[in-house]
A tleap script that builds the chain and sets N, CA, C and O, in Angstrom:
source leaprc.protein.ff14SB
mol = sequence {
  NMET LEU ALA LEU PHE ALA VAL ARG GLU PRO
  PRO ARG GLU SER GLY ARG SER ARG GLY THR
  ARG ARG GLN GLU ALA GLY CYS ARG CYS ARG
  CYS PHE CYS ALA ILE ALA LEU PHE THR LEU
  GLY ASN SER THR ASP ALA LEU LEU ILE LEU
  ARG ALA GLN MET LEU GLY VAL PRO THR VAL
  GLN LEU PRO LEU LEU TRP ALA LEU ALA HIE
  LEU VAL ARG THR LEU LEU SER TRP PRO THR
  GLY ARG ALA ALA ASP LYS LEU GLY ARG ARG
  ARG THR LEU LEU ALA GLY TRP LEU TRP TYR
  ALA ILE CYS TYR ALA GLY PHE ALA LEU ALA
  ARG ALA PRO TRP HIE ALA TRP MET LEU PHE
  GLY ALA TYR ALA LEU SER ARG ARG SER PRO
  ARG ALA LEU SER ALA CARG
}
set mol.1.N position { -66.560 -29.193 -3.265 }
set mol.1.CA position { -66.968 -28.060 -2.467 }
set mol.1.C position { -67.024 -28.444 -0.994 }
set mol.1.O position { -66.642 -27.663 -0.123 }
set mol.2.N position { -67.498 -29.640 -0.729 }
set mol.2.CA position { -67.590 -30.101 0.650 }
set mol.2.C position { -66.212 -30.161 1.295 }
set mol.2.O position { -66.071 -29.902 2.490 }
set mol.3.N position { -65.203 -30.501 0.512 }
set mol.3.CA position { -63.846 -30.616 1.044 }
set mol.3.C position { -63.336 -29.284 1.583 }
set mol.3.O position { -62.522 -29.264 2.506 }
set mol.4.N position { -63.804 -28.177 1.021 }
set mol.4.CA position { -63.362 -26.869 1.503 }
set mol.4.C position { -63.777 -26.623 2.947 }
set mol.4.O position { -63.078 -25.933 3.689 }
set mol.5.N position { -64.904 -27.181 3.343 }
set mol.5.CA position { -65.407 -26.926 4.681 }
set mol.5.C position { -65.210 -28.104 5.631 }
set mol.5.O position { -65.134 -27.911 6.845 }
set mol.6.N position { -65.129 -29.308 5.102 }
set mol.6.CA position { -65.073 -30.488 5.959 }
set mol.6.C position { -63.649 -30.943 6.269 }
set mol.6.O position { -63.409 -31.521 7.329 }
set mol.7.N position { -62.715 -30.697 5.378 }
set mol.7.CA position { -61.348 -31.168 5.572 }
set mol.7.C position { -60.533 -30.086 6.258 }
set mol.7.O position { -60.516 -28.933 5.827 }
set mol.8.N position { -59.868 -30.470 7.314 }
set mol.8.CA position { -59.026 -29.543 8.066 }
set mol.8.C position { -57.594 -30.050 8.082 }
set mol.8.O position { -57.350 -31.247 8.228 }
set mol.9.N position { -56.655 -29.134 7.930 }
set mol.9.CA position { -55.256 -29.497 8.059 }
set mol.9.C position { -54.895 -29.508 9.537 }
set mol.9.O position { -55.435 -28.729 10.323 }
set mol.10.N position { -53.980 -30.396 9.911 }
set mol.10.CA position { -53.556 -30.383 11.309 }
set mol.10.C position { -52.837 -29.074 11.619 }
set mol.10.O position { -52.168 -28.514 10.750 }
set mol.11.N position { -52.967 -28.589 12.836 }
set mol.11.CA position { -52.310 -27.318 13.175 }
set mol.11.C position { -50.792 -27.434 13.076 }
set mol.11.O position { -50.204 -28.445 13.461 }
set mol.12.N position { -50.189 -26.405 12.565 }
set mol.12.CA position { -48.737 -26.361 12.439 }
set mol.12.C position { -48.142 -25.698 13.668 }
set mol.12.O position { -48.708 -24.768 14.241 }
set mol.13.N position { -47.012 -26.197 14.041 }
set mol.13.CA position { -46.318 -25.569 15.155 }
set mol.13.C position { -45.364 -24.540 14.595 }
set mol.13.O position { -44.286 -24.874 14.102 }
set mol.14.N position { -45.760 -23.317 14.673 }
set mol.14.CA position { -44.901 -22.234 14.194 }
set mol.14.C position { -45.165 -21.002 15.025 }
set mol.14.O position { -46.163 -20.918 15.740 }
set mol.15.N position { -44.286 -20.075 14.926 }
set mol.15.CA position { -44.401 -18.840 15.699 }
set mol.15.C position { -45.118 -17.760 14.925 }
set mol.15.O position { -44.778 -16.584 15.053 }
set mol.16.N position { -46.082 -18.121 14.140 }
set mol.16.CA position { -46.803 -17.120 13.362 }
set mol.16.C position { -47.681 -16.288 14.266 }
set mol.16.O position { -48.283 -16.782 15.219 }
set mol.17.N position { -47.735 -15.054 13.950 }
set mol.17.CA position { -48.565 -14.153 14.739 }
set mol.17.C position { -50.017 -14.250 14.290 }
set mol.17.O position { -50.333 -14.828 13.250 }
set mol.18.N position { -50.878 -13.671 15.096 }
set mol.18.CA position { -52.295 -13.663 14.765 }
set mol.18.C position { -52.577 -12.896 13.478 }
set mol.18.O position { -53.451 -13.273 12.697 }
set mol.19.N position { -51.828 -11.813 13.266 }
set mol.19.CA position { -52.010 -11.014 12.057 }
set mol.19.C position { -51.677 -11.802 10.806 }
set mol.19.O position { -52.345 -11.663 9.782 }
set mol.20.N position { -50.639 -12.635 10.886 }
set mol.20.CA position { -50.255 -13.464 9.744 }
set mol.20.C position { -51.350 -14.469 9.426 }
set mol.20.O position { -51.675 -14.692 8.260 }
set mol.21.N position { -51.914 -15.072 10.453 }
set mol.21.CA position { -53.015 -16.027 10.243 }
set mol.21.C position { -54.226 -15.345 9.620 }
set mol.21.O position { -54.891 -15.915 8.755 }
set mol.22.N position { -54.505 -14.130 10.060 }
set mol.22.CA position { -55.632 -13.394 9.477 }
set mol.22.C position { -55.380 -13.076 8.016 }
set mol.22.O position { -56.294 -13.157 7.194 }
set mol.23.N position { -54.143 -12.715 7.683 }
set mol.23.CA position { -53.807 -12.436 6.291 }
set mol.23.C position { -53.973 -13.687 5.438 }
set mol.23.O position { -54.495 -13.622 4.324 }
set mol.24.N position { -53.529 -14.827 5.964 }
set mol.24.CA position { -53.684 -16.084 5.221 }
set mol.24.C position { -55.153 -16.419 5.038 }
set mol.24.O position { -55.569 -16.845 3.961 }
set mol.25.N position { -55.932 -16.229 6.082 }
set mol.25.CA position { -57.370 -16.507 5.985 }
set mol.25.C position { -58.021 -15.583 4.965 }
set mol.25.O position { -58.884 -16.012 4.199 }
set mol.26.N position { -57.615 -14.321 4.950 }
set mol.26.CA position { -58.157 -13.372 3.976 }
set mol.26.C position { -57.783 -13.747 2.563 }
set mol.26.O position { -58.592 -13.627 1.643 }
set mol.27.N position { -56.548 -14.205 2.389 }
set mol.27.CA position { -56.098 -14.637 1.064 }
set mol.27.C position { -56.886 -15.863 0.602 }
set mol.27.O position { -57.288 -15.947 -0.558 }
set mol.28.N position { -57.102 -16.803 1.509 }
set mol.28.CA position { -57.883 -17.996 1.167 }
set mol.28.C position { -59.317 -17.625 0.805 }
set mol.28.O position { -59.900 -18.187 -0.123 }
set mol.29.N position { -59.870 -16.685 1.539 }
set mol.29.CA position { -61.251 -16.261 1.270 }
set mol.29.C position { -61.340 -15.596 -0.103 }
set mol.29.O position { -62.270 -15.866 -0.863 }
set mol.30.N position { -60.376 -14.727 -0.426 }
set mol.30.CA position { -60.377 -14.078 -1.741 }
set mol.30.C position { -60.218 -15.108 -2.851 }
set mol.30.O position { -60.879 -15.027 -3.886 }
set mol.31.N position { -59.336 -16.076 -2.626 }
set mol.31.CA position { -59.123 -17.119 -3.635 }
set mol.31.C position { -60.405 -17.941 -3.824 }
set mol.31.O position { -60.798 -18.237 -4.953 }
set mol.32.N position { -61.047 -18.303 -2.716 }
set mol.32.CA position { -62.296 -19.061 -2.794 }
set mol.32.C position { -63.366 -18.266 -3.544 }
set mol.32.O position { -64.084 -18.829 -4.371 }
set mol.33.N position { -63.478 -16.975 -3.266 }
set mol.33.CA position { -64.474 -16.140 -3.938 }
set mol.33.C position { -64.186 -16.040 -5.433 }
set mol.33.O position { -65.105 -16.085 -6.251 }
set mol.34.N position { -62.909 -15.905 -5.787 }
set mol.34.CA position { -62.545 -15.843 -7.201 }
set mol.34.C position { -62.892 -17.147 -7.908 }
set mol.34.O position { -63.423 -17.132 -9.018 }
set mol.35.N position { -62.594 -18.268 -7.273 }
set mol.35.CA position { -62.908 -19.566 -7.878 }
set mol.35.C position { -64.419 -19.759 -7.988 }
set mol.35.O position { -64.909 -20.273 -8.993 }
set mol.36.N position { -65.160 -19.346 -6.952 }
set mol.36.CA position { -66.619 -19.465 -6.994 }
set mol.36.C position { -67.201 -18.624 -8.128 }
set mol.36.O position { -68.095 -19.079 -8.843 }
set mol.37.N position { -66.704 -17.411 -8.293 }
set mol.37.CA position { -67.182 -16.542 -9.367 }
set mol.37.C position { -66.847 -17.133 -10.737 }
set mol.37.O position { -67.675 -17.120 -11.648 }
set mol.38.N position { -65.632 -17.647 -10.869 }
set mol.38.CA position { -65.218 -18.270 -12.127 }
set mol.38.C position { -66.099 -19.473 -12.436 }
set mol.38.O position { -66.505 -19.658 -13.583 }
set mol.39.N position { -66.397 -20.283 -11.446 }
set mol.39.CA position { -67.214 -21.481 -11.644 }
set mol.39.C position { -68.634 -21.110 -12.074 }
set mol.39.O position { -69.229 -21.797 -12.904 }
set mol.40.N position { -69.172 -20.043 -11.522 }
set mol.40.CA position { -70.512 -19.611 -11.927 }
set mol.40.C position { -70.544 -19.190 -13.395 }
set mol.40.O position { -71.534 -19.421 -14.091 }
set mol.41.N position { -69.465 -18.574 -13.861 }
set mol.41.CA position { -69.413 -18.134 -15.246 }
set mol.41.C position { -68.944 -19.209 -16.206 }
set mol.41.O position { -68.994 -19.018 -17.421 }
set mol.42.N position { -68.494 -20.320 -15.688 }
set mol.42.CA position { -67.962 -21.408 -16.499 }
set mol.42.C position { -69.108 -22.112 -17.228 }
set mol.42.O position { -70.078 -22.549 -16.609 }
set mol.43.N position { -68.980 -22.211 -18.523 }
set mol.43.CA position { -70.035 -22.892 -19.268 }
set mol.43.C position { -69.803 -24.399 -19.241 }
set mol.43.O position { -68.710 -24.868 -18.922 }
set mol.44.N position { -70.806 -25.117 -19.565 }
set mol.44.CA position { -70.697 -26.568 -19.597 }
set mol.44.C position { -69.937 -27.009 -20.846 }
set mol.44.O position { -69.993 -26.354 -21.887 }
set mol.45.N position { -69.240 -28.111 -20.727 }
set mol.45.CA position { -68.479 -28.635 -21.856 }
set mol.45.C position { -69.394 -29.072 -23.000 }
set mol.45.O position { -68.956 -29.133 -24.149 }
set mol.46.N position { -70.636 -29.370 -22.703 }
set mol.46.CA position { -71.572 -29.777 -23.744 }
set mol.46.C position { -71.776 -28.656 -24.768 }
set mol.46.O position { -72.024 -28.925 -25.943 }
set mol.47.N position { -71.671 -27.405 -24.321 }
set mol.47.CA position { -71.803 -26.295 -25.266 }
set mol.47.C position { -70.649 -26.275 -26.257 }
set mol.47.O position { -70.818 -25.867 -27.406 }
set mol.48.N position { -69.481 -26.713 -25.815 }
set mol.48.CA position { -68.342 -26.784 -26.733 }
set mol.48.C position { -68.535 -27.897 -27.751 }
set mol.48.O position { -68.124 -27.773 -28.905 }
set mol.49.N position { -69.159 -28.981 -27.321 }
set mol.49.CA position { -69.486 -30.061 -28.262 }
set mol.49.C position { -70.472 -29.538 -29.311 }
set mol.49.O position { -70.326 -29.824 -30.499 }
set mol.50.N position { -71.459 -28.783 -28.876 }
set mol.50.CA position { -72.416 -28.196 -29.824 }
set mol.50.C position { -71.723 -27.222 -30.771 }
set mol.50.O position { -72.047 -27.161 -31.957 }
set mol.51.N position { -70.770 -26.465 -30.241 }
set mol.51.CA position { -70.018 -25.535 -31.096 }
set mol.51.C position { -69.221 -26.304 -32.148 }
set mol.51.O position { -69.154 -25.899 -33.309 }
set mol.52.N position { -68.621 -27.412 -31.731 }
set mol.52.CA position { -67.874 -28.244 -32.687 }
set mol.52.C position { -68.802 -28.753 -33.782 }
set mol.52.O position { -68.425 -28.789 -34.953 }
set mol.53.N position { -70.009 -29.145 -33.405 }
set mol.53.CA position { -70.979 -29.614 -34.389 }
set mol.53.C position { -71.365 -28.474 -35.336 }
set mol.53.O position { -71.522 -28.684 -36.539 }
set mol.54.N position { -71.515 -27.276 -34.788 }
set mol.54.CA position { -71.825 -26.115 -35.628 }
set mol.54.C position { -70.694 -25.809 -36.610 }
set mol.54.O position { -70.931 -25.288 -37.700 }
set mol.55.N position { -69.467 -26.137 -36.214 }
set mol.55.CA position { -68.317 -25.898 -37.087 }
set mol.55.C position { -68.194 -26.939 -38.189 }
set mol.55.O position { -67.387 -26.791 -39.107 }
set mol.56.N position { -69.004 -28.000 -38.094 }
set mol.56.CA position { -69.004 -29.001 -39.145 }
set mol.56.C position { -68.409 -30.341 -38.759 }
set mol.56.O position { -68.237 -31.204 -39.620 }
set mol.57.N position { -68.090 -30.536 -37.486 }
set mol.57.CA position { -67.614 -31.857 -37.056 }
set mol.57.C position { -68.815 -32.802 -37.104 }
set mol.57.O position { -69.835 -32.523 -36.472 }
set mol.58.N position { -68.717 -33.916 -37.840 }
set mol.58.CA position { -69.850 -34.841 -37.942 }
set mol.58.C position { -70.243 -35.397 -36.569 }
set mol.58.O position { -69.389 -35.617 -35.710 }
set mol.59.N position { -71.521 -35.615 -36.381 }
set mol.59.CA position { -72.042 -36.116 -35.112 }
set mol.59.C position { -71.360 -37.413 -34.695 }
set mol.59.O position { -71.128 -37.643 -33.509 }
set mol.60.N position { -71.044 -38.250 -35.658 }
set mol.60.CA position { -70.391 -39.533 -35.382 }
set mol.60.C position { -69.001 -39.326 -34.768 }
set mol.60.O position { -68.526 -40.187 -34.028 }
set mol.61.N position { -68.348 -38.207 -35.062 }
set mol.61.CA position { -66.994 -37.943 -34.560 }
set mol.61.C position { -66.970 -37.203 -33.221 }
set mol.61.O position { -65.903 -37.064 -32.622 }
set mol.62.N position { -68.096 -36.737 -32.749 }
set mol.62.CA position { -68.124 -35.982 -31.498 }
set mol.62.C position { -67.599 -36.776 -30.293 }
set mol.62.O position { -66.874 -36.213 -29.472 }
set mol.63.N position { -67.945 -38.073 -30.161 }
set mol.63.CA position { -67.337 -38.824 -29.056 }
set mol.63.C position { -65.812 -38.924 -29.174 }
set mol.63.O position { -65.110 -38.949 -28.163 }
set mol.64.N position { -65.306 -38.981 -30.398 }
set mol.64.CA position { -63.853 -39.007 -30.593 }
set mol.64.C position { -63.226 -37.676 -30.180 }
set mol.64.O position { -62.130 -37.638 -29.621 }
set mol.65.N position { -63.922 -36.611 -30.459 }
set mol.65.CA position { -63.460 -35.289 -30.054 }
set mol.65.C position { -63.379 -35.195 -28.534 }
set mol.65.O position { -62.408 -34.678 -27.981 }
set mol.66.N position { -64.397 -35.695 -27.878 }
set mol.66.CA position { -64.443 -35.710 -26.413 }
set mol.66.C position { -63.332 -36.614 -25.864 }
set mol.66.O position { -62.688 -36.286 -24.868 }
set mol.67.N position { -63.120 -37.748 -26.524 }
set mol.67.CA position { -62.054 -38.665 -26.104 }
set mol.67.C position { -60.683 -38.011 -26.274 }
set mol.67.O position { -59.791 -38.222 -25.452 }
set mol.68.N position { -60.508 -37.219 -27.336 }
set mol.68.CA position { -59.250 -36.506 -27.536 }
set mol.68.C position { -58.948 -35.593 -26.348 }
set mol.68.O position { -57.823 -35.557 -25.848 }
set mol.69.N position { -59.950 -34.871 -25.913 }
set mol.69.CA position { -59.751 -33.965 -24.774 }
set mol.69.C position { -59.318 -34.744 -23.535 }
set mol.69.O position { -58.425 -34.310 -22.807 }
set mol.70.N position { -59.942 -35.882 -23.299 }
set mol.70.CA position { -59.584 -36.679 -22.120 }
set mol.70.C position { -58.223 -37.351 -22.281 }
set mol.70.O position { -57.497 -37.531 -21.303 }
set mol.71.N position { -57.884 -37.715 -23.492 }
set mol.71.CA position { -56.568 -38.293 -23.735 }
set mol.71.C position { -55.468 -37.260 -23.474 }
set mol.71.O position { -54.471 -37.557 -22.815 }
set mol.72.N position { -55.657 -36.059 -23.989 }
set mol.72.CA position { -54.685 -34.985 -23.752 }
set mol.72.C position { -54.592 -34.689 -22.261 }
set mol.72.O position { -53.495 -34.544 -21.721 }
set mol.73.N position { -55.724 -34.602 -21.605 }
set mol.73.CA position { -55.758 -34.324 -20.166 }
set mol.73.C position { -55.016 -35.407 -19.390 }
set mol.73.O position { -54.269 -35.107 -18.459 }
set mol.74.N position { -55.220 -36.654 -19.770 }
set mol.74.CA position { -54.571 -37.771 -19.082 }
set mol.74.C position { -53.069 -37.779 -19.328 }
set mol.74.O position { -52.279 -37.921 -18.394 }
set mol.75.N position { -52.682 -37.628 -20.583 }
set mol.75.CA position { -51.257 -37.676 -20.914 }
set mol.75.C position { -50.464 -36.520 -20.312 }
set mol.75.O position { -49.287 -36.671 -19.983 }
set mol.76.N position { -51.104 -35.384 -20.173 }
set mol.76.CA position { -50.390 -34.213 -19.672 }
set mol.76.C position { -50.631 -33.922 -18.196 }
set mol.76.O position { -50.142 -32.919 -17.678 }
set mol.77.N position { -51.374 -34.782 -17.516 }
set mol.77.CA position { -51.667 -34.503 -16.104 }
set mol.77.C position { -50.410 -34.503 -15.245 }
set mol.77.O position { -50.259 -33.648 -14.372 }
set mol.78.N position { -49.515 -35.442 -15.479 }
set mol.78.CA position { -48.301 -35.497 -14.682 }
set mol.78.C position { -47.386 -34.297 -14.964 }
set mol.78.O position { -46.960 -33.628 -14.022 }
set mol.79.N position { -47.069 -34.003 -16.247 }
set mol.79.CA position { -46.200 -32.843 -16.499 }
set mol.79.C position { -46.821 -31.512 -16.052 }
set mol.79.O position { -46.116 -30.647 -15.533 }
set mol.80.N position { -48.125 -31.347 -16.248 }
set mol.80.CA position { -48.732 -30.078 -15.824 }
set mol.80.C position { -48.822 -29.988 -14.311 }
set mol.80.O position { -48.744 -28.895 -13.750 }
set mol.81.N position { -48.985 -31.121 -13.645 }
set mol.81.CA position { -48.970 -31.125 -12.184 }
set mol.81.C position { -47.607 -30.724 -11.645 }
set mol.81.O position { -47.514 -29.967 -10.679 }
set mol.82.N position { -46.561 -31.225 -12.263 }
set mol.82.CA position { -45.192 -30.845 -11.856 }
set mol.82.C position { -44.947 -29.359 -12.127 }
set mol.82.O position { -44.335 -28.666 -11.314 }
set mol.83.N position { -45.426 -28.879 -13.264 }
set mol.83.CA position { -45.277 -27.452 -13.576 }
set mol.83.C position { -46.039 -26.599 -12.566 }
set mol.83.O position { -45.570 -25.532 -12.170 }
set mol.84.N position { -47.209 -27.069 -12.153 }
set mol.84.CA position { -47.995 -26.339 -11.162 }
set mol.84.C position { -47.255 -26.280 -9.828 }
set mol.84.O position { -47.306 -25.267 -9.131 }
set mol.85.N position { -46.573 -27.357 -9.476 }
set mol.85.CA position { -45.788 -27.350 -8.237 }
set mol.85.C position { -44.676 -26.309 -8.300 }
set mol.85.O position { -44.382 -25.649 -7.303 }
set mol.86.N position { -44.067 -26.164 -9.452 }
set mol.86.CA position { -42.980 -25.193 -9.604 }
set mol.86.C position { -43.487 -23.758 -9.659 }
set mol.86.O position { -42.866 -22.851 -9.106 }
set mol.87.N position { -44.614 -23.559 -10.325 }
set mol.87.CA position { -45.154 -22.205 -10.487 }
set mol.87.C position { -45.774 -21.662 -9.208 }
set mol.87.O position { -45.715 -20.461 -8.949 }
set mol.88.N position { -46.358 -22.527 -8.422 }
set mol.88.CA position { -47.083 -22.065 -7.243 }
set mol.88.C position { -48.561 -21.914 -7.542 }
set mol.88.O position { -48.985 -21.906 -8.698 }
set mol.89.N position { -49.326 -21.795 -6.487 }
set mol.89.CA position { -50.791 -21.772 -6.627 }
set mol.89.C position { -51.305 -20.596 -7.441 }
set mol.89.O position { -52.080 -20.766 -8.382 }
set mol.90.N position { -50.871 -19.423 -7.073 }
set mol.90.CA position { -51.412 -18.218 -7.712 }
set mol.90.C position { -51.091 -18.181 -9.203 }
set mol.90.O position { -51.971 -17.927 -10.025 }
set mol.91.N position { -49.829 -18.435 -9.551 }
set mol.91.CA position { -49.449 -18.405 -10.964 }
set mol.91.C position { -50.139 -19.511 -11.754 }
set mol.91.O position { -50.535 -19.309 -12.902 }
set mol.92.N position { -50.281 -20.673 -11.138 }
set mol.92.CA position { -50.961 -21.774 -11.820 }
set mol.92.C position { -52.411 -21.422 -12.101 }
set mol.92.O position { -52.919 -21.657 -13.197 }
set mol.93.N position { -53.061 -20.863 -11.113 }
set mol.93.CA position { -54.465 -20.481 -11.282 }
set mol.93.C position { -54.609 -19.412 -12.364 }
set mol.93.O position { -55.485 -19.511 -13.224 }
set mol.94.N position { -53.763 -18.406 -12.323 }
set mol.94.CA position { -53.833 -17.346 -13.332 }
set mol.94.C position { -53.514 -17.875 -14.727 }
set mol.94.O position { -54.168 -17.505 -15.701 }
set mol.95.N position { -52.509 -18.739 -14.819 }
set mol.95.CA position { -52.163 -19.318 -16.125 }
set mol.95.C position { -53.313 -20.165 -16.657 }
set mol.95.O position { -53.619 -20.117 -17.848 }
set mol.96.N position { -53.950 -20.938 -15.784 }
set mol.96.CA position { -55.085 -21.760 -16.199 }
set mol.96.C position { -56.245 -20.919 -16.698 }
set mol.96.O position { -56.858 -21.238 -17.717 }
set mol.97.N position { -56.544 -19.851 -15.985 }
set mol.97.CA position { -57.640 -18.982 -16.403 }
set mol.97.C position { -57.316 -18.249 -17.702 }
set mol.97.O position { -58.187 -18.072 -18.554 }
set mol.98.N position { -56.072 -17.828 -17.848 }
set mol.98.CA position { -55.679 -17.151 -19.082 }
set mol.98.C position { -55.791 -18.104 -20.268 }
set mol.98.O position { -56.323 -17.737 -21.316 }
set mol.99.N position { -55.293 -19.322 -20.104 }
set mol.99.CA position { -55.385 -20.310 -21.188 }
set mol.99.C position { -56.840 -20.633 -21.509 }
set mol.99.O position { -57.213 -20.781 -22.672 }
set mol.100.N position { -57.653 -20.739 -20.467 }
set mol.100.CA position { -59.087 -20.988 -20.619 }
set mol.100.C position { -59.721 -19.881 -21.467 }
set mol.100.O position { -60.497 -20.163 -22.379 }
set mol.101.N position { -59.391 -18.634 -21.165 }
set mol.101.CA position { -59.949 -17.503 -21.913 }
set mol.101.C position { -59.489 -17.529 -23.366 }
set mol.101.O position { -60.265 -17.236 -24.275 }
set mol.102.N position { -58.224 -17.882 -23.579 }
set mol.102.CA position { -57.701 -17.970 -24.949 }
set mol.102.C position { -58.444 -19.055 -25.733 }
set mol.102.O position { -58.792 -18.861 -26.898 }
set mol.103.N position { -58.683 -20.191 -25.086 }
set mol.103.CA position { -59.403 -21.284 -25.751 }
set mol.103.C position { -60.833 -20.878 -26.102 }
set mol.103.O position { -61.315 -21.171 -27.196 }
set mol.104.N position { -61.503 -20.211 -25.180 }
set mol.104.CA position { -62.874 -19.781 -25.481 }
set mol.104.C position { -62.900 -18.740 -26.586 }
set mol.104.O position { -63.819 -18.734 -27.406 }
set mol.105.N position { -61.912 -17.861 -26.623 }
set mol.105.CA position { -61.830 -16.904 -27.728 }
set mol.105.C position { -61.612 -17.665 -29.038 }
set mol.105.O position { -62.169 -17.307 -30.076 }
set mol.106.N position { -60.799 -18.711 -28.976 }
set mol.106.CA position { -60.587 -19.541 -30.161 }
set mol.106.C position { -61.866 -20.200 -30.637 }
set mol.106.O position { -62.133 -20.247 -31.837 }
set mol.107.N position { -62.662 -20.711 -29.702 }
set mol.107.CA position { -63.941 -21.316 -30.084 }
set mol.107.C position { -64.861 -20.273 -30.709 }
set mol.107.O position { -65.614 -20.585 -31.632 }
set mol.108.N position { -64.809 -19.054 -30.220 }
set mol.108.CA position { -65.654 -17.996 -30.783 }
set mol.108.C position { -65.218 -17.629 -32.194 }
set mol.108.O position { -66.053 -17.304 -33.038 }
set mol.109.N position { -63.918 -17.679 -32.452 }
set mol.109.CA position { -63.385 -17.262 -33.752 }
set mol.109.C position { -63.230 -18.409 -34.744 }
set mol.109.O position { -62.954 -18.169 -35.920 }
set mol.110.N position { -63.399 -19.635 -34.300 }
set mol.110.CA position { -63.191 -20.814 -35.155 }
set mol.110.C position { -64.164 -20.808 -36.334 }
set mol.110.O position { -65.310 -20.372 -36.224 }
set mol.111.N position { -63.663 -21.307 -37.462 }
set mol.111.CA position { -64.486 -21.332 -38.666 }
set mol.111.C position { -64.482 -22.682 -39.385 }
set mol.111.O position { -65.243 -22.869 -40.334 }
set mol.112.N position { -63.641 -23.625 -38.954 }
set mol.112.CA position { -63.518 -24.900 -39.666 }
set mol.112.C position { -63.520 -26.058 -38.670 }
set mol.112.O position { -63.171 -25.872 -37.504 }
set mol.113.N position { -63.911 -27.249 -39.121 }
set mol.113.CA position { -63.927 -28.403 -38.215 }
set mol.113.C position { -62.571 -28.695 -37.573 }
set mol.113.O position { -62.514 -29.081 -36.405 }
set mol.114.N position { -61.482 -28.516 -38.316 }
set mol.114.CA position { -60.177 -28.809 -37.727 }
set mol.114.C position { -59.844 -27.855 -36.588 }
set mol.114.O position { -59.058 -28.197 -35.704 }
set mol.115.N position { -60.436 -26.659 -36.599 }
set mol.115.CA position { -60.244 -25.732 -35.483 }
set mol.115.C position { -60.788 -26.348 -34.196 }
set mol.115.O position { -60.180 -26.222 -33.133 }
set mol.116.N position { -61.934 -27.013 -34.299 }
set mol.116.CA position { -62.533 -27.639 -33.114 }
set mol.116.C position { -61.612 -28.711 -32.555 }
set mol.116.O position { -61.462 -28.830 -31.339 }
set mol.117.N position { -60.994 -29.493 -33.436 }
set mol.117.CA position { -60.085 -30.551 -32.968 }
set mol.117.C position { -58.898 -29.949 -32.227 }
set mol.117.O position { -58.529 -30.422 -31.153 }
set mol.118.N position { -58.313 -28.926 -32.787 }
set mol.118.CA position { -57.163 -28.273 -32.148 }
set mol.118.C position { -57.569 -27.615 -30.831 }
set mol.118.O position { -56.853 -27.701 -29.834 }
set mol.119.N position { -58.717 -26.963 -30.844 }
set mol.119.CA position { -59.158 -26.257 -29.643 }
set mol.119.C position { -59.537 -27.206 -28.515 }
set mol.119.O position { -59.313 -26.896 -27.345 }
set mol.120.N position { -60.110 -28.363 -28.852 }
set mol.120.CA position { -60.430 -29.321 -27.796 }
set mol.120.C position { -59.165 -29.851 -27.136 }
set mol.120.O position { -59.130 -30.052 -25.922 }
set mol.121.N position { -58.132 -30.076 -27.930 }
set mol.121.CA position { -56.856 -30.493 -27.355 }
set mol.121.C position { -56.277 -29.422 -26.447 }
set mol.121.O position { -55.774 -29.724 -25.365 }
set mol.122.N position { -56.348 -28.172 -26.883 }
set mol.122.CA position { -55.840 -27.060 -26.078 }
set mol.122.C position { -56.709 -26.829 -24.849 }
set mol.122.O position { -56.199 -26.535 -23.768 }
set mol.123.N position { -58.012 -26.963 -25.014 }
set mol.123.CA position { -58.953 -26.746 -23.905 }
set mol.123.C position { -58.710 -27.742 -22.770 }
set mol.123.O position { -58.924 -27.424 -21.600 }
set mol.124.N position { -58.268 -28.936 -23.120 }
set mol.124.CA position { -57.987 -29.944 -22.093 }
set mol.124.C position { -56.924 -29.446 -21.120 }
set mol.124.O position { -56.956 -29.798 -19.941 }
set mol.125.N position { -56.003 -28.648 -21.588 }
set mol.125.CA position { -54.979 -28.086 -20.697 }
set mol.125.C position { -55.572 -27.079 -19.732 }
set mol.125.O position { -55.177 -27.037 -18.566 }
set mol.126.N position { -56.506 -26.273 -20.189 }
set mol.126.CA position { -57.103 -25.279 -19.290 }
set mol.126.C position { -57.936 -25.955 -18.220 }
set mol.126.O position { -58.072 -25.422 -17.118 }
set mol.127.N position { -58.483 -27.093 -18.514 }
set mol.127.CA position { -59.270 -27.829 -17.531 }
set mol.127.C position { -58.372 -28.548 -16.545 }
set mol.127.O position { -58.844 -28.995 -15.500 }
set mol.128.N position { -57.103 -28.669 -16.846 }
set mol.128.CA position { -56.173 -29.388 -15.977 }
set mol.128.C position { -55.647 -28.491 -14.865 }
set mol.128.O position { -55.516 -28.951 -13.731 }
set mol.129.N position { -55.343 -27.244 -15.144 }
set mol.129.CA position { -54.622 -26.406 -14.200 }
set mol.129.C position { -55.325 -26.199 -12.863 }
set mol.129.O position { -54.690 -26.380 -11.824 }
set mol.130.N position { -56.620 -25.823 -12.836 }
set mol.130.CA position { -57.254 -25.632 -11.538 }
set mol.130.C position { -57.306 -26.931 -10.717 }
set mol.130.O position { -57.238 -26.889 -9.489 }
set mol.131.N position { -57.423 -28.064 -11.384 }
set mol.131.CA position { -57.435 -29.326 -10.644 }
set mol.131.C position { -56.061 -29.608 -10.044 }
set mol.131.O position { -55.963 -30.129 -8.933 }
set mol.132.N position { -55.012 -29.268 -10.767 }
set mol.132.CA position { -53.665 -29.446 -10.226 }
set mol.132.C position { -53.498 -28.572 -8.991 }
set mol.132.O position { -52.829 -28.954 -8.031 }
set mol.133.N position { -54.105 -27.413 -9.028 }
set mol.133.CA position { -54.020 -26.518 -7.898 }
set mol.133.C position { -54.740 -27.076 -6.689 }
set mol.133.O position { -54.240 -26.981 -5.568 }
set mol.134.N position { -55.911 -27.659 -6.905 }
set mol.134.CA position { -56.707 -28.138 -5.773 }
set mol.134.C position { -56.102 -29.372 -5.117 }
set mol.134.O position { -56.447 -29.702 -3.983 }
set mol.135.N position { -55.217 -30.045 -5.809 }
set mol.135.CA position { -54.608 -31.253 -5.240 }
set mol.135.C position { -53.536 -30.935 -4.216 }
set mol.135.O position { -53.047 -31.842 -3.542 }
set mol.136.N position { -53.166 -29.704 -4.083 }
set mol.136.CA position { -52.082 -29.328 -3.167 }
set mol.136.C position { -52.537 -29.255 -1.747 }
set mol.136.O position { -51.741 -28.952 -0.859 }
savepdb mol mol.pdb
quit
């Protein structure tokens, strides 16, 4: 969050008009507000661990479940980052949020322990997209 206010890009030498700069600033403000609203509604990952336990994943396996999510996130960070570069910021953000919503719907509808394993792997992708966006 601090980076949004403390880090400044060097000024670009271009013939952009004042109106164009205002439009860009407005777009950035809307994007920031959308991300802030999404973050407020974002639940903690610990609740997903509790949901997995409710689905019947043994307590002893919960760290493995968490490790699976991080393994998927690590292995797919490079390919998803490249895909984010091709898609652009807006599409990447929308795709990430859509996938996130699908994963949460899956957690709500899950009925078996293996569902939790599959959903944690899929959820790792939704956690990757917004970070790929912020790295730009």
